[in-house]
C-alpha positions as CSV (number, residue, x, y, z in Angstrom):
1,M,0.0,0.0,0.0
2,K,1.2,3.5,-0.7
3,H,2.8,5.6,2.0
4,Y,0.1,8.1,1.7
5,L,-3.3,6.4,1.9
6,L,-6.8,7.6,1.2
7,F,-8.2,9.3,4.3
8,L,-11.8,10.2,4.4
9,L,-13.3,13.4,5.8
10,I,-17.0,14.0,6.2
11,C,-18.5,17.4,5.8
12,L,-21.9,17.9,7.3
13,T,-24.3,20.2,5.6
14,I,-25.6,21.3,9.0
15,P,-23.7,24.1,10.8
16,H,-20.9,23.0,13.1
17,S,-21.0,25.9,15.6
18,G,-23.8,27.6,17.4
19,Y,-27.4,26.5,17.4
20,A,-29.5,25.7,14.4
21,Q,-31.3,28.6,12.9
22,N,-34.4,26.5,12.5
23,N,-35.6,25.8,16.0
24,S,-37.5,22.7,14.9
25,T,-34.2,21.0,13.9
26,L,-31.9,19.5,16.5
27,T,-28.4,19.4,15.1
28,V,-25.7,17.0,16.2
29,D,-23.5,19.8,17.6
30,E,-26.5,21.3,19.5
31,T,-27.2,17.8,21.0
32,I,-23.6,17.3,22.0
33,Q,-23.5,20.7,23.7
34,R,-26.7,20.0,25.6
35,V,-25.1,16.8,26.9
36,I,-21.9,18.6,28.0
37,D,-24.0,21.3,29.7
38,T,-26.2,18.9,31.7
39,Y,-24.7,15.5,32.2
40,P,-23.9,14.6,35.9
41,S,-20.5,13.1,35.2
42,V,-19.3,16.5,33.9
43,R,-20.1,18.0,37.2
44,E,-18.3,15.1,38.9
45,A,-15.2,15.9,36.8
46,E,-15.3,19.5,37.8
47,E,-15.4,18.5,41.5
48,A,-12.3,16.3,40.8
49,I,-10.5,19.4,39.4
50,S,-11.4,21.4,42.5
51,A,-10.2,18.6,44.8
52,A,-6.9,18.5,42.9
53,G,-6.5,22.3,43.5
54,Y,-7.1,21.8,47.2
55,Q,-4.4,19.1,47.2
56,I,-1.9,21.6,45.8
57,R,-2.7,24.2,48.5
58,M,-2.5,21.4,51.1
59,A,1.0,20.6,49.9
60,E,2.1,24.2,49.8
61,A,0.8,24.7,53.4
62,A,3.9,22.9,54.6
63,F,5.8,26.2,54.1
64,Y,3.4,28.3,56.1
65,P,3.4,28.6,59.9
66,I,1.1,26.7,62.2
67,V,-0.5,29.0,64.9
68,N,-2.4,27.5,67.8
69,A,-4.2,29.2,70.7
70,A,-5.0,27.4,73.9
71,T,-6.5,28.2,77.3
72,S,-7.0,26.0,80.3
73,Y,-8.4,26.0,83.8
74,R,-7.5,23.5,86.5
75,Y,-8.8,23.3,90.1
76,L,-6.5,21.6,92.7
77,D,-7.8,20.2,96.0
78,P,-6.3,19.2,98.3
79,N,-3.4,21.5,97.7
80,E,0.1,20.7,98.9
81,I,1.1,23.0,101.8
82,M,4.7,23.8,102.7
83,T,5.5,25.0,106.3
84,F,8.2,27.6,106.7
85,E,8.9,29.3,110.0
86,N,5.4,28.4,111.2
87,N,3.9,29.9,108.1
88,R,1.8,27.6,105.9
89,I,2.5,28.4,102.3
90,P,0.6,26.7,99.5
91,V,2.8,25.2,96.7
92,N,0.2,25.7,94.0
93,P,-2.9,27.8,93.8
94,K,-6.2,26.0,93.9
95,S,-7.3,27.8,90.7
96,N,-4.8,27.5,87.9
97,Y,-5.1,29.5,84.7
98,N,-3.1,29.3,81.5
99,V,-3.5,31.2,78.2
100,N,-1.1,30.4,75.4
101,L,-0.4,31.3,71.8
102,S,2.1,29.0,69.9
103,V,3.8,29.3,66.5
104,N,5.6,26.6,64.6
105,Q,7.4,27.5,61.3
106,L,9.4,25.4,59.0
107,I,12.7,27.1,58.3
108,Y,14.3,24.7,55.9
109,D,13.1,21.2,54.8
110,F,16.1,20.2,52.8
111,G,14.0,19.7,49.6
112,K,11.4,17.4,51.1
113,N,8.2,19.2,50.2
114,R,8.9,20.7,46.7
115,P,8.4,17.3,44.9
116,K,5.1,16.8,46.7
117,I,3.9,20.2,45.4
118,E,5.0,19.5,41.8
119,A,3.3,16.1,42.0
120,A,0.0,17.7,43.2
121,K,0.1,20.2,40.3
122,L,0.6,17.4,37.8
123,K,-2.4,15.6,39.3
124,E,-4.5,18.7,38.8
125,E,-3.5,18.7,35.1
126,V,-4.4,15.0,35.0
127,S,-7.9,15.9,36.4
128,R,-8.4,18.5,33.6
129,I,-7.3,16.0,30.9
130,Q,-9.7,13.4,32.4
131,Q,-12.5,16.0,32.2
132,N,-11.8,16.3,28.4
133,E,-11.8,12.5,28.2
134,I,-15.2,12.5,29.7
135,F,-16.3,15.1,27.2
136,Q,-15.0,13.0,24.3
137,A,-16.7,9.9,25.6
138,L,-20.1,11.6,26.1
139,S,-19.8,13.3,22.7
140,L,-19.1,10.1,20.9
141,N,-22.0,8.3,22.7
142,T,-24.2,11.2,21.7
143,V,-23.1,11.0,18.0
144,Q,-23.8,7.3,17.9
145,L,-27.3,7.7,19.4
146,Y,-28.0,10.8,17.2
147,Y,-27.3,9.0,14.0
148,M,-29.0,5.8,15.1
149,N,-32.1,8.0,15.5
150,C,-31.5,9.4,12.1
151,F,-31.2,5.9,10.6
152,A,-34.4,4.7,12.2
153,R,-36.3,7.8,10.9
154,Q,-35.0,7.5,7.4
155,A,-35.5,3.7,7.4
156,I,-39.2,4.3,8.3
157,L,-39.5,6.7,5.4
158,I,-38.1,4.1,3.0
159,K,-40.5,1.6,4.3
160,I,-43.4,4.0,3.9
161,Q,-42.4,4.5,0.3
162,E,-42.2,0.7,-0.1
163,M,-45.6,0.4,1.5
164,G,-47.0,2.8,-1.0
165,D,-45.6,0.7,-3.9
166,Y,-47.2,-2.4,-2.4
167,E,-50.5,-0.6,-2.1
168,E,-50.3,0.3,-5.8
169,M,-49.2,-3.3,-6.7
170,L,-52.1,-4.7,-4.6
171,R,-54.6,-2.5,-6.4
172,Q,-53.3,-3.6,-9.8
173,V,-53.3,-7.3,-8.8
174,E,-56.9,-7.0,-7.5
175,V,-57.9,-5.6,-10.8
176,R,-56.1,-8.2,-12.8
177,T,-57.4,-11.0,-10.6
178,Q,-60.9,-9.8,-11.3
179,S,-60.2,-9.7,-15.1
180,G,-58.6,-13.2,-14.9
181,S,-55.0,-12.1,-16.0
182,S,-53.7,-12.7,-12.5
183,T,-54.2,-15.6,-10.1
184,D,-55.2,-15.7,-6.4
185,F,-51.6,-16.8,-5.8
186,D,-50.3,-13.5,-7.1
187,L,-52.8,-11.6,-4.9
188,L,-51.8,-13.6,-1.8
189,N,-48.1,-13.0,-2.5
190,T,-48.7,-9.3,-2.7
191,K,-50.6,-9.3,0.6
192,V,-47.9,-11.3,2.3
193,G,-45.2,-8.8,1.0
194,K,-47.3,-5.9,2.2
195,S,-47.8,-7.5,5.6
196,A,-44.0,-8.1,5.9
197,V,-43.3,-4.4,5.2
198,K,-45.8,-3.4,7.8
199,T,-44.2,-5.7,10.4
200,Q,-40.8,-4.2,9.6
201,M,-42.2,-0.7,10.0
202,T,-43.6,-1.7,13.4
203,G,-40.2,-2.9,14.5
204,L,-38.5,0.2,13.2
205,T,-41.0,2.5,15.0
206,A,-40.5,0.7,18.3
207,N,-36.7,1.0,17.9
208,L,-37.0,4.7,17.1
209,R,-39.0,5.3,20.3
210,S,-36.4,3.5,22.3
211,L,-33.6,5.5,20.7
212,E,-35.5,8.7,21.3
213,V,-35.8,7.8,25.0
214,Q,-32.0,7.1,25.3
215,L,-31.1,10.3,23.6
216,S,-33.6,12.3,25.6
217,V,-32.1,11.0,28.9
218,L,-28.5,11.6,27.7
219,A,-29.3,15.2,26.4
220,D,-31.7,16.0,29.2
221,T,-34.2,17.2,26.6
222,L,-37.3,15.5,25.1
223,I,-36.5,14.0,21.7
224,T,-39.6,13.4,19.7
225,E,-40.9,13.7,16.2
226,A,-41.7,17.3,17.1
227,V,-37.9,17.9,17.3
228,P,-36.7,16.2,14.1
229,L,-33.0,15.5,13.8
230,D,-31.0,17.0,11.0
231,D,-29.7,13.9,9.1
232,Q,-28.6,15.5,5.9
233,F,-24.9,14.9,5.4
234,M,-22.5,14.3,2.5
235,L,-19.2,12.5,2.2
236,Q,-15.9,13.9,1.0
237,R,-12.4,12.5,0.6
238,Q,-9.0,13.9,1.3
239,L,-5.4,12.5,1.2
240,L,-3.8,12.4,4.6
241,S,-1.0,10.3,6.1
242,L,-1.7,7.6,8.6
243,D,1.7,8.2,10.2
244,D,0.7,11.8,10.8
245,L,-2.6,10.7,12.4
246,L,-0.7,8.4,14.7
247,E,1.7,11.2,15.7
248,T,-1.3,13.4,16.4
249,A,-2.9,10.6,18.5
250,Y,0.3,10.2,20.6
251,A,0.4,13.9,21.3
252,S,-3.3,14.8,21.7
253,R,-5.1,11.7,22.9
254,P,-6.2,12.2,26.5
255,E,-5.1,8.7,27.5
256,A,-1.6,9.4,26.1
257,Q,-1.4,12.7,27.9
258,I,-2.5,11.2,31.1
259,A,0.0,8.4,30.8
260,G,2.8,11.0,30.3
261,K,1.6,12.9,33.3
262,Q,1.5,9.8,35.4
263,V,5.2,9.1,34.5
264,A,6.0,12.7,35.6
265,I,4.0,12.3,38.8
266,A,5.8,9.0,39.6
267,E,9.1,10.7,39.0
268,Q,8.2,13.5,41.5
269,E,7.0,11.0,44.0
270,E,10.2,9.1,43.7
271,S,12.1,12.3,44.4
272,A,9.9,13.0,47.4
273,A,10.5,9.4,48.7
274,R,14.3,9.9,48.5
275,R,14.0,13.2,50.4
276,S,11.5,12.1,53.0
277,F,14.2,11.2,55.5
278,N,16.2,14.4,55.1
279,P,16.8,16.6,58.1
280,S,14.3,19.3,59.1
281,L,14.9,22.7,60.7
282,D,12.0,24.2,62.5
283,F,11.3,27.3,64.6
284,A,8.9,27.0,67.6
285,G,7.7,29.8,69.8
286,S,4.9,30.5,72.3
287,L,3.7,33.4,74.4
288,G,0.9,33.8,76.9
289,G,0.2,34.1,80.6
290,R,-0.5,31.9,83.6
291,N,-0.5,31.9,87.4
292,G,1.2,29.6,89.8
293,Y,4.7,31.1,89.8
294,P,6.5,30.9,93.1
295,N,5.9,34.1,95.2
296,Y,3.1,35.0,92.7
297,L,0.8,32.1,93.0
298,D,-2.4,33.9,92.2
299,R,-1.2,36.5,89.8
300,M,-1.2,36.1,86.0
301,R,2.3,36.5,84.7
302,F,3.3,37.0,81.0
303,N,5.6,34.3,79.7
304,Y,7.2,33.3,76.3
305,E,9.4,30.7,74.9
306,V,11.3,30.6,71.6
307,G,13.6,27.9,70.1
308,V,15.0,26.2,67.0
309,Q,15.0,22.5,66.5
310,L,17.1,20.5,64.0
311,S,15.8,17.0,63.5
312,V,18.2,14.5,61.8
313,P,16.9,10.9,61.1
314,L,19.7,8.5,62.0
315,Y,18.1,5.0,61.7
316,Q,14.7,4.0,60.4
317,G,14.9,0.2,60.4
318,G,15.2,-0.1,56.6
319,R,12.3,2.2,55.9
320,R,14.3,4.5,53.7
321,K,15.4,1.6,51.4
322,Q,12.0,0.1,51.1
323,T,10.3,3.5,50.5
324,N,12.8,4.3,47.7
325,A,12.2,0.8,46.2
326,L,8.5,1.2,46.2
327,A,8.7,4.6,44.5
328,R,11.1,3.3,41.8
329,S,8.6,0.4,41.2
330,A,5.7,2.9,40.8
331,Y,7.8,4.9,38.3
332,N,8.6,1.8,36.2
333,T,5.0,0.8,36.3
334,A,4.0,4.2,34.9
335,L,6.6,3.8,32.1
336,Y,5.2,0.4,31.1
337,R,1.7,1.7,31.2
338,R,2.6,4.5,28.8
339,E,4.1,2.0,26.4
340,V,0.9,-0.1,26.6
341,I,-1.2,3.0,25.8
342,V,0.9,3.8,22.8
343,K,0.4,0.3,21.4
344,Q,-3.4,0.5,22.0
345,L,-3.6,3.9,20.3
346,T,-1.7,2.6,17.3
347,Q,-4.1,-0.3,16.9
348,E,-7.2,1.7,17.4
349,V,-6.3,4.6,15.1
350,S,-5.2,2.1,12.4
351,E,-8.4,0.1,12.6
352,N,-10.6,3.2,12.5
353,Y,-8.6,4.5,9.5
354,Y,-8.9,1.4,7.4
355,T,-12.5,0.9,8.5
356,L,-13.3,4.3,7.0
357,I,-11.6,3.4,3.7
358,S,-13.8,0.3,3.6
359,D,-16.9,2.3,4.5
360,L,-16.4,4.7,1.6
361,D,-15.9,1.8,-0.8
362,K,-19.2,0.2,0.5
363,T,-21.0,3.5,0.2
364,E,-20.0,4.1,-3.4
365,Q,-20.8,0.5,-4.4
366,L,-24.2,0.7,-2.6
367,A,-25.0,4.0,-4.2
368,F,-24.4,2.5,-7.6
369,Q,-26.5,-0.5,-6.5
370,V,-29.4,1.7,-5.6
371,E,-29.2,3.4,-9.0
372,L,-29.4,0.0,-10.7
373,A,-32.2,-1.1,-8.4
374,E,-34.2,2.0,-9.2
375,Q,-33.8,1.4,-12.9
376,A,-34.7,-2.2,-12.5
377,Y,-37.8,-1.4,-10.6
378,E,-39.0,1.2,-13.1
379,Q,-38.3,-1.3,-15.9
380,A,-40.2,-4.0,-13.9
381,K,-43.2,-1.8,-13.5
382,V,-43.2,-1.1,-17.3
383,N,-42.8,-4.8,-18.1
384,Y,-45.5,-5.8,-15.6
385,S,-47.9,-3.4,-17.1
386,A,-47.1,-4.9,-20.5
387,G,-47.6,-8.4,-19.0
388,S,-44.0,-9.6,-19.8
389,I,-43.1,-10.4,-16.2
390,T,-45.0,-12.0,-13.3
391,N,-46.2,-10.3,-10.1
392,L,-43.6,-12.2,-8.1
393,E,-40.8,-10.6,-10.2
394,L,-42.2,-7.2,-9.6
395,L,-42.4,-7.8,-5.9
396,T,-38.8,-9.0,-5.9
397,S,-37.7,-5.9,-7.7
398,S,-39.5,-3.6,-5.2
399,T,-38.0,-5.5,-2.3
400,N,-34.5,-5.3,-3.8
401,L,-34.8,-1.5,-4.2
402,S,-35.9,-1.1,-0.6
403,A,-33.2,-3.3,0.7
404,S,-30.6,-1.5,-1.3
405,K,-31.7,1.9,0.0
406,L,-31.5,0.6,3.6
407,Q,-28.1,-0.8,3.0
408,L,-26.9,2.5,1.6
409,L,-28.4,4.4,4.5
410,Q,-26.7,2.0,7.0
411,A,-23.4,2.4,5.2
412,R,-23.6,6.2,5.3
413,I,-24.5,6.1,9.0
414,N,-21.6,3.7,9.7
415,Y,-19.3,6.0,7.8
416,I,-20.1,9.1,9.7
417,V,-20.0,7.3,13.1
418,N,-16.7,5.7,12.3
419,F,-15.4,9.1,11.1
420,Y,-16.2,10.5,14.6
421,K,-14.5,7.5,16.1
422,L,-11.4,8.2,14.2
423,R,-11.5,11.9,15.2
424,V,-11.8,10.8,18.9
425,S,-9.1,8.2,18.5
426,I,-6.5,10.8,17.4
427,G,-7.5,13.2,20.2
428,E,-9.4,15.7,18.1
429,Q,-12.0,17.6,20.1
430,I,-15.6,16.9,18.8
431,W,-17.6,18.7,21.4
């Protein structure tokens, strides 16, 4: 196969931005936007982004002071009494008061907290990418339901046309049967064919109602015949490179972006693990007032305390080694996961690409088949009127035409849905 392969683009005749000018028509873009605006999982993703932001501020809080206020009251009875030169002196007051304000401030952490902050920022980016991933999944699901609705509506119209043809054929057969040029067998065959078409219409109508309910729930709006879907679309072709599509997928696909971020997160967490047993230099201070000082037992006295503490871990019973080993294992796992994602994307994009090529070939072949079926049916009607073919041959010609139209419609729907799948698989935004 040539290096540059045929890639198919679809161009919708409906507008791709904004809302439809005709309020009675619900476009695919309008439907997607309604889903994005109302679906609960979108709100859930927004909460995940907010939570990730809180985690960043929690990590950054390690550099800010911790201030605590405390007050206490304690009543002592019996109280210890000391006798000095026949004087009874209480050692402690019965009522003890204490008011205290303490401050603890990290002076230097020897690099322990910075990797944690960077990892938290990367996790927030992952949450935003995951939100886009949800948007893409919802949009693709909407596209599939939208065009399944379109197929069901168009299929019913095809069957209505076929039913009209059977009505006309039945009228002619009844006339011919009365004149003796057709048999009761021909009349029975025509009635059976008409009944079969009616049964098919019943099934298609039930399927349409089910699809309308599914799309109504997804879009949070009532989808009925009063809000017809815009199912007019046309196909175009354009030459693109599969290699370019794969490169775009590796760079733009949410799964690939998340896998890359997960590797970066694992790298920061490994750095944090290595530094978790570094020394820590802290300042601690407190000020307040209390009673109970010797010679001033019942008077509140101002007091304060300040100091600096250096904490140096010396032995952790192997915890440092195991912590580092676990962090390295998590980093390697993230690397392997990214490689798996790349392989999956390669397979998915390639399959969607070649499926589109096949879809276009089918569409072109079926379009030609419909033309032939229409010509054959018109010729069959002429020949039947002239008496050169039987009623059964005319019924077969009508059935072939209807079946060809349905196959063409199905091929066109498959094409547009698979085109959206390809766009999603390369990371292109469709919402």
